[in-house]
N, C-alpha and C positions, 0 to 999 in steps of 0.2 A: 483713142486717147492714150497717151503714154502714162505708165504707172507713176513715174517721177517727173513732174512738170510744173513749172511756174511760168506765168506770163507777167510782163512788166509794162506799165504805162508811165510816161514821163510828161510832166507839164513844167517847162522852164519859164522863168520870169526875171526880168531886169529889175534891180533894186536901186533906183536913183538916190534914195536917201542914204544908201550905204556905199555910194560911189563918189569919187573925186577925180573927174577927168583931168584937172590941172596937174594932178599927181600920178596920172595914168593908173587909177584904181577904179575898177568896175565890179560892182557886187551883183551876184546872181543867186536866185533861189531855184530849187527844183523840187517839185513834189512828185513822189514816186508811189505808185500803187503796185504792190506785188500780190498776185492772185494765184492760189494753189489750184491749178487746173488738172492736176493729176489725180491718182486714185489712192495715194498714201499720204498721211500726214508727214510734213517735213519742216525742218528748222533752218532758217537763214543764219549761217554761222559767221561769214566774213564777206567783205566787199573788196573790190579791186577797181580803181578808176584810172583812166588815162584822160587828162585834161589838156587840151591844146588851145593856145591863143592864136590870134590872127598873124602873129609873126613867126609861127612855127615852134614856139617854145612849148615844151611838154612837161607836165607834172604828173607823177605817178603817186597814187594814194592807195595804201592797203591798210586794212584794219579789221578788227573783230566787230561783227554786228553792224547795225545802222542806227544812228542817233542813240547810242548806248543800249540798244536792245538787240536780242537775238530771237525774233518772233518764231513761234511754232505755229504753223498754219495747217489746219485740218483741210481735207478736200473741200473745195468751194469757198474757203475763207480768204479774206484779203487783209493786207496790212498797208496802211498809207502813212507816209511820213514826209516831212519837208526838211531839207538841208540846204547848204549853200557853198559857194566858192567865190573867189575873187580872181579876176584876170587883170592883166596890164594893158589889154586892148579892149575896144568896145564889142568885140565879138570873138567867138571861139566855139569849140565843140567838146563834148564829153561822151565817153562810152566806157563800158566796163563789164563786170560780171559779179555775180554772187556765188559763193560756195555754200552748198546746202547739204544737209544730211537727213535722209528720210528715217522714219521710225523703224523701218526694217533693216537699217544699217547701210543702205545704198547711199553713196556719195554722188553728187551731180553738180554741174555748173549751170547757171542761168545767165545768158547773155543779156546785157542791157544795150539796146540799140543806140547808135550814134544820135545825139541830139544837139541842136544848135543853141548857143547862148548868144543873144543879140541885143545890145542896148537899144537899137533902133526899133525893136518890137514894142517898146513902151509907148511909141507914138502911133498906136492903132494897128501895128502889125500883129501877126499871129505867131504863136510858138510853132517851131518846126521840129519834127522828129524825122530823121532820115532812116529809111529801112533798107 
């Protein structure tokens, strides 16, 4: 086990009530669980997302914390949150990273694996995370 390590799980979902296909707007939520699998307490300081729609357009999002928080996770603790984005196509992908600082001062990045946003998944499909 690494001294400084977080794992990330993602559950994306299509939001038909926040979508308007006639205007090319598709709403998506994603629930993320960040788990401190390391040996030292660490704080999630910032996020960096790359969001791609099906037409190849890319949006980059950087900011402090997640949903207004910068959680400090002790070894074995988890933090779960839900956020969202909008695309101009019914499908796309997201991936990114978290910047973290451990209590011992070590800085490290945590990769968030590529995951699929798909309006078709609302019709009985399952969420896909690409590893």
